[in-house]
C-alpha positions in Angstrom: 19.1 10.6 0.1 16.9 11.7 -2.6 17.1 9.9 -5.9 15.3 11.5 -8.9 14.7 10.1 -12.3 13.8 12.1 -15.5 12.6 11.7 -19.2 12.6 8.0 -20.3 14.0 7.1 -17.4 11.2 7.9 -15.2 9.0 6.6 -17.5 10.6 3.0 -17.8 10.9 2.8 -14.1 7.5 4.4 -13.5 8.7 6.4 -10.5 10.0 9.9 -10.3 11.5 9.8 -6.9 13.0 7.5 -4.4 14.6 7.7 -1.0 17.5 5.8 0.2 18.4 5.8 3.7 21.8 4.1 3.8 23.5 5.5 0.5 26.7 3.6 -0.8 29.8 5.2 -1.2 29.6 6.1 -4.7 27.5 6.4 -7.8 28.7 3.1 -9.2 27.5 1.2 -6.0 24.3 3.2 -6.0 23.7 2.1 -9.7 24.3 -1.6 -8.6 22.0 -1.5 -5.5 19.2 0.0 -7.5 19.9 -2.4 -10.3 19.1 -5.4 -8.0 15.2 -4.1 -8.0 14.6 -5.7 -11.3 15.1 -6.4 -14.8 13.9 -2.9 -16.1 16.1 -1.3 -13.4 18.9 -3.1 -14.3 18.5 -2.3 -17.9 17.8 1.5 -17.6 20.8 1.6 -14.8 23.3 0.3 -17.2 22.5 2.2 -20.1 25.8 3.6 -21.6 24.5 6.9 -22.3 22.7 7.6 -18.9 24.0 10.6 -17.3 24.2 11.5 -13.5 24.2 14.4 -11.4 24.8 14.8 -7.8 23.3 18.0 -6.3 22.7 19.4 -9.8 26.3 18.9 -11.0 27.0 16.4 -13.6 29.5 13.3 -12.4 30.7 9.8 -13.2 30.3 6.7 -11.0 33.5 7.5 -9.1 31.5 10.5 -7.4 31.3 9.8 -3.7 27.7 10.5 -2.2 26.3 11.1 1.2 22.8 11.0 2.9 22.2 14.6 2.2 22.8 14.7 -1.6 20.4 14.7 -4.4 21.2 12.4 -7.3 19.4 12.5 -10.7 19.5 9.8 -13.4 18.5 11.2 -16.9 18.9 10.4 -20.4 21.3 12.5 -22.7 19.8 16.0 -23.8 19.7 16.5 -27.5 19.0 19.8 -28.9 18.8 21.7 -32.2 
């Protein structure tokens, strides 16, 4: 599975993309697994306003995922 990071998330994690060969069942478990990579990962992935999309569709932590999905984490988008 491809996991993408955008905006400040990408900057803080110092990576744009990673591959997960054995994805967990859902987004919540993916966040927990990735958060184990270190303190910065934990802080970034536990932000309350962090958005996540699976296959370019916004979703919540209950969304189930598979090895063929594309998951993206990004900060909230503001405009005006």
